[in-house]
C-alpha positions in Angstrom: -53.4 -34.1 40.8 -56.5 -35.8 39.5 -59.2 -33.4 38.4 -62.8 -34.3 37.5 -64.7 -31.3 36.3 -68.4 -31.3 37.3 -70.8 -32.0 34.5 -72.4 -28.5 34.8 -69.1 -27.0 33.8 -67.7 -29.7 31.5 -70.6 -29.3 29.1 -70.0 -25.5 28.7 -67.4 -24.5 26.1 -66.3 -21.4 28.1 -65.0 -23.7 30.8 -63.1 -26.0 28.5 -59.6 -24.6 29.5 -60.3 -25.1 33.2 -59.1 -28.7 33.5 -55.9 -28.2 31.7 -55.0 -25.1 33.7 -55.8 -26.8 37.0 -53.7 -29.9 36.1 -50.7 -27.7 35.0 -50.3 -26.4 38.6 -47.9 -28.6 40.6 -48.6 -26.7 43.8 -44.9 -25.8 44.3 -45.7 -22.5 45.9 -43.2 -20.4 43.9 -46.1 -18.0 43.2 -46.5 -17.2 46.9 -43.1 -15.4 46.8 -44.4 -12.8 44.3 -48.1 -12.5 45.1 -48.8 -9.0 46.5 -51.8 -10.1 48.6 -50.1 -13.1 50.1 -47.1 -11.0 51.0 -49.3 -8.4 52.6 -51.8 -10.7 54.4 -49.9 -14.0 54.9 -53.1 -16.0 54.2 -52.7 -19.0 51.9 -56.2 -18.4 50.7 -55.0 -15.0 49.4 -52.2 -16.7 47.3 -52.5 -18.1 43.8 -51.9 -21.6 45.1 -54.6 -21.2 47.7 -57.1 -19.7 45.2 -56.3 -22.5 42.8 -57.2 -25.1 45.5 -60.5 -23.3 46.1 -61.3 -23.1 42.4 -60.5 -26.7 41.9 -63.0 -27.7 44.6 -65.5 -25.3 43.0 -65.2 -26.7 39.5 -65.4 -30.2 40.9 -68.8 -29.4 42.2 -68.0 -28.6 45.9 -70.2 -25.9 47.6 -69.2 -22.3 47.0 -69.3 -19.9 49.9 -69.1 -16.2 50.4 -65.7 -16.8 51.8 -64.6 -18.3 48.5 -65.8 -15.3 46.5 -64.2 -13.0 49.1 -60.7 -14.4 48.5 -61.1 -14.4 44.7 -62.2 -10.8 44.9 -59.0 -9.9 46.8 -56.9 -11.2 43.9 -55.5 -8.2 41.9 -55.2 -10.2 38.7 -51.7 -8.7 38.4 -50.4 -12.0 37.0 -47.1 -11.7 38.8 -47.6 -15.4 39.6 -47.6 -16.2 35.9 -44.2 -14.6 35.4 -42.9 -16.7 38.4 -44.6 -20.0 37.7 -42.2 -22.7 36.3 -45.2 -24.7 35.0 -46.8 -22.0 32.8 -50.1 -22.0 34.7 -52.5 -19.5 33.0 -53.8 -18.3 36.3 -55.4 -15.1 34.9 -57.7 -17.1 32.6 -58.6 -19.5 35.5 -59.5 -16.8 38.0 -61.6 -14.9 35.4 -63.8 -18.0 35.1 -63.6 -18.8 38.8 -65.0 -15.4 39.7 -68.0 -15.8 37.3 -68.9 -19.1 39.0 -68.3 -17.8 42.5 -70.6 -14.9 41.9 -73.3 -17.1 40.5 -73.1 -19.7 43.3 -72.6 -17.2 46.1 -74.6 -14.1 45.1 -73.3 -10.7 46.4 -75.2 -8.5 48.8 -77.3 -5.9 47.0 -75.0 -3.0 48.0 -72.0 -4.7 46.3 -74.1 -5.4 43.2 -75.1 -1.8 43.0 -71.6 -0.4 43.3 -70.3 -2.8 40.6 -73.2 -2.0 38.3 -72.6 1.7 38.8 -68.9 1.4 37.9 -69.9 -0.5 34.7 -72.3 2.2 33.7 -69.8 5.0 34.1 -66.1 4.1 33.7 -66.3 2.5 30.2 -68.1 5.4 28.6 -66.2 8.6 27.7 -69.5 10.6 27.3 -70.4 9.7 30.9 -67.1 9.6 32.7 -65.8 12.9 31.3 -68.5 15.2 32.6 -68.6 13.4 35.9 -64.8 13.9 36.2 -65.1 17.6 35.4 -67.8 18.0 38.1 -65.5 16.2 40.6 -62.6 18.5 39.7 -64.8 21.5 40.3 -65.6 20.4 43.8 -62.3 18.7 44.5 -61.0 21.5 46.8 -63.8 20.9 49.3 -63.9 17.1 49.1 -62.6 14.8 51.9 -59.2 13.1 51.1 -60.9 9.7 50.7 -62.7 11.1 47.6 -60.2 13.7 46.5 -57.5 11.1 45.9 -59.6 9.5 43.1 -60.0 12.8 41.2 -56.9 14.0 39.3 -56.2 17.7 38.9 -57.0 19.3 35.6 -53.8 20.1 33.7 -53.1 22.3 30.6 -53.2 20.4 27.4 -50.2 19.9 25.2 -50.3 21.2 21.6 -52.0 18.7 19.4 -50.3 17.8 16.1 -51.8 17.3 12.6 -49.9 15.1 10.2 -50.4 13.2 7.0 -47.5 10.8 6.7 -47.5 7.7 4.5 -47.0 5.5 7.6 -50.1 5.2 9.7 -50.7 3.7 13.0 -54.0 3.5 15.0 -55.1 4.7 18.4 -58.1 4.1 20.5 -59.0 7.1 22.8 -60.3 4.7 25.4 -62.5 5.8 28.3 -60.7 7.1 31.4 -57.5 8.3 29.8 -59.1 10.5 27.3 -60.6 12.6 30.1 -58.3 12.2 33.0 -54.9 12.3 31.2 -55.4 13.6 27.6 -51.8 14.6 27.3 -50.7 11.0 27.0 -52.1 10.4 23.6 -51.2 14.0 22.4 -47.6 13.2 23.5 -47.8 9.9 21.6 -48.9 11.7 18.4 -46.1 14.2 18.8 -43.4 11.6 19.2 -44.6 9.5 16.3 -44.9 12.6 14.1 -41.2 13.1 14.7 -40.7 9.6 13.2 -42.9 10.5 10.2 -45.8 8.3 11.4 -49.4 9.6 11.6 -51.4 8.4 14.6 -55.0 8.0 13.5 -57.5 8.1 16.3 -60.5 5.9 15.9 -63.0 8.2 17.6 -66.0 5.9 17.3 -64.2 3.1 19.3 -65.2 2.4 22.9 -63.8 0.8 26.0 -61.5 -2.1 25.4 -63.8 -4.2 27.6 -61.4 -4.6 30.5 -63.8 -3.0 33.1 -66.7 -5.2 32.2 -64.5 -8.3 32.0 -63.0 -7.8 35.4 -66.4 -7.1 36.9 -67.6 -10.5 35.5 -69.8 -9.0 32.8 -68.0 -11.1 30.2 -70.7 -11.0 27.5 -70.7 -7.2 27.6 -66.9 -7.2 27.3 -67.2 -9.4 24.2 -69.6 -7.0 22.7 -67.2 -4.1 23.3 -64.4 -6.2 21.8 -66.4 -6.9 18.6 -67.4 -3.2 18.2 -63.7 -2.2 18.4 -62.6 -5.0 16.0 -65.2 -3.8 13.5 -63.5 -0.4 13.5 -59.9 -1.6 13.6 -60.0 -4.5 11.1 -60.7 -2.3 8.0 -57.9 0.0 8.9 -55.4 -2.8 9.2 -56.6 -4.2 5.9 -56.0 -0.7 4.4 -52.4 -0.7 5.5 -52.3 0.6 9.1 -49.1 -0.8 10.6 -50.1 -1.2 14.3 -52.6 -0.4 17.0 -50.6 1.8 19.4 -51.1 1.2 23.1 -50.5 4.0 25.5 -52.3 2.4 28.5 -51.0 -1.0 29.3 -54.2 -2.1 31.0 -56.0 -1.6 27.7 -53.1 -3.2 25.8 -53.4 -6.4 28.0 -57.1 -6.6 27.2 -56.7 -5.9 23.5 -54.0 -8.6 23.3 -56.6 -11.0 24.8 -59.2 -10.4 22.0 -57.9 -13.5 20.1 -58.3 -15.7 23.2 -61.7 -14.2 24.2 -63.2 -14.6 20.8 -61.5 -17.9 19.8 -64.9 -19.8 19.6 -66.7 -17.1 17.6 -66.5 -18.1 13.9 -67.3 -14.6 12.7 -64.6 -12.9 14.8 -61.9 -15.5 15.7 -59.5 -14.7 12.9 -60.0 -10.9 13.0 -59.7 -10.9 16.8 -56.4 -12.8 16.6 -55.0 -10.3 14.0 -56.1 -7.3 16.0 -54.4 -8.8 19.1 -51.2 -9.3 17.1 -51.4 -5.7 15.8 -51.8 -4.3 19.4 -48.4 -3.1 20.5 -47.3 -0.9 23.5 -45.7 2.3 22.2 -42.5 1.4 23.9 -42.3 -1.7 21.8 -43.0 0.4 18.6 -40.4 3.1 19.5 -37.9 0.4 20.4 -38.0 -0.8 16.8 -37.5 2.7 15.3 -34.5 5.0 14.8 -35.0 7.5 17.6 -32.5 10.0 16.4 -35.2 12.6 15.6 -36.7 12.2 19.1 -33.3 12.5 20.7 -32.5 15.6 18.6 -35.8 17.2 19.7 -34.7 16.8 23.3 -32.6 19.9 23.1 -30.1 20.9 25.8 -32.8 23.1 27.3 -35.3 20.2 27.3 -32.7 17.8 28.8 -31.7 20.5 31.3 -35.3 20.7 32.4 -35.4 17.0 32.9 -32.1 17.1 34.8 -33.4 19.9 37.0 -36.2 17.7 38.0 -33.7 15.2 39.4 -34.0 11.5 38.8 -37.1 10.0 37.3 -38.4 6.8 38.8 -39.9 4.4 36.3 -43.0 2.4 37.4 -43.6 -0.7 35.2 -47.3 -1.6 35.5 -48.3 -5.2 36.0 -50.1 -5.3 32.7 -47.0 -4.2 30.9 -44.5 -6.5 32.5 -46.6 -9.6 33.4 -49.3 -9.5 30.7 -47.6 -7.8 27.8 -44.2 -9.2 28.8 -42.3 -5.9 28.4 -40.5 -5.5 31.7 -37.9 -2.6 32.0 -38.5 -1.5 28.4 -39.5 2.0 29.3 -36.5 2.5 31.6 -34.1 1.2 28.9 -35.6 3.6 26.3 -35.4 6.6 28.6 -31.9 5.8 29.6 -31.0 5.6 25.9 -32.4 9.0 25.4 -30.3 10.5 28.1 -32.9 10.9 30.8 -31.6 9.9 34.2 -33.7 7.2 35.9 -33.7 6.4 39.6 -33.1 3.2 41.3 -36.2 1.3 42.4 -36.9 -2.0 44.1 -39.6 -4.7 44.1 -40.6 -3.7 40.6 -42.6 -6.9 40.1 -45.1 -6.0 42.8 -48.5 -4.3 42.1 -49.2 -0.7 43.1 -52.7 -1.7 44.1 -54.6 0.0 41.3 -55.6 -3.1 39.3 -58.5 -1.6 37.3 -61.4 -1.1 39.7 -59.6 -2.8 42.6 -58.7 0.5 44.2 -62.4 1.4 44.4 -63.6 -2.0 45.5 -60.8 -3.0 47.9 -59.6 0.4 49.1 -57.9 -0.8 52.3 -55.7 -3.3 50.6 -55.2 -1.0 47.6 -53.9 1.8 49.8 -51.5 -0.5 51.7 -50.1 -1.7 48.4 -49.7 1.8 47.2 -47.9 2.9 50.3 -45.4 0.1 49.9 -45.0 0.7 46.1 -44.3 4.4 46.7 -41.6 3.5 49.2 -40.1 1.1 46.6 -40.2 3.8 43.9 -38.7 6.6 46.0 -35.6 4.9 47.6 -33.4 7.0 45.3 -35.3 10.3 46.0 -36.8 10.9 42.6 -38.5 14.2 41.8 -40.9 12.5 39.4 -42.5 9.1 38.8 -43.5 8.0 35.4 -45.7 5.0 34.4 -47.3 3.4 31.4 -50.9 2.9 32.5 -53.7 5.4 33.3 -55.0 3.5 36.3 -51.6 3.3 37.9 -51.0 7.0 37.1 -54.1 8.1 38.9 -53.7 5.7 41.8 -50.1 6.6 42.5 -50.7 10.3 41.9 -53.6 10.2 44.3 -51.2 9.9 47.2 -49.9 13.4 46.3 -46.4 12.5 47.5 -44.4 12.7 44.2 -45.8 13.9 40.9 -46.8 11.1 38.5 -47.0 11.3 34.7 -47.1 9.0 31.7 -43.5 8.6 30.5 -44.4 9.8 27.0 -44.8 13.3 28.5 -41.1 13.5 29.0 -40.7 13.3 25.3 -43.4 15.7 24.4 -43.1 19.3 23.1 -44.1 21.6 25.9 
């Protein structure tokens, strides 16, 4: 389909990819079969194809309405459509740019702006999010369910390990995970220690930039990316083997650094190398001899896992559609002798999607309800996942306990 990008966009480098992405779409509609919002709502405007039609009109200079922005907002950016698309349409990149334009052309009501600004001031900062979470946990017993479900229970910390192995890998403490689920990274350090690998935490690093990026504050996200690269790059030059990802949402963002900073001459090469070094821990463990890990899962430990019953493995969208690692966690756990449960519709989003569960609560909760049904068809006693947002969102329903899968391998 012929596409003529309006001059106001054609002259801006950030919109250079738009025409190619739009022209790659052949409007076959395969994406509608795997789009969570389309399957839920049945509205073409809430499908990737429908949103592409709207963005095409927008980038060609047609008027942008509140309705356009509304339907772009309802996209989860789960990228399931990209996995399905036979033409390789980079829908995620397109909708990121489309949202920026829609927000500029059809400004939000002041209340929406305030909520989004508040999220950007709290979630990406450990020093702000941590104390607020503790305060919420203190008052959690008396809060209404609508608030309680967003506040995870405080859990006892695992035993931290100290190691000094020759092999070194890097870790970013992130923002939400460090406070809401600290055992994830402790478990990662324990497991890697068994493989004679030291996990070096870059304490001065900040948010990966995903929160700001998804809330259309792209320049702020780029600043956060540059800050992290300035810390990661010298460590890689000094011999660190990889940047270990324990939250796939962050991993998806870190693997985009090369694309995000492709036009920045000072950072383009470093960003590309950092993206290449960012690997989900399941990918790292999959390349190692896990005999020491399997040995540490003693009969008692495996007995404890067995007593829990089957474990349902949730594969986050960011892990399967962005990082392209579907079913890797399940295969690894199966290989270690942990019994995993049958699940269905694994490609569909749980409804967390970063800040989506806070900004689109009704749709998010409906998607969570369906996802929990799909995860519990085999009556598991535990659900494990690979992303902090999904862990908190699924766990907020308080139906079945939810943990990061690494905790199954941790020393208790």
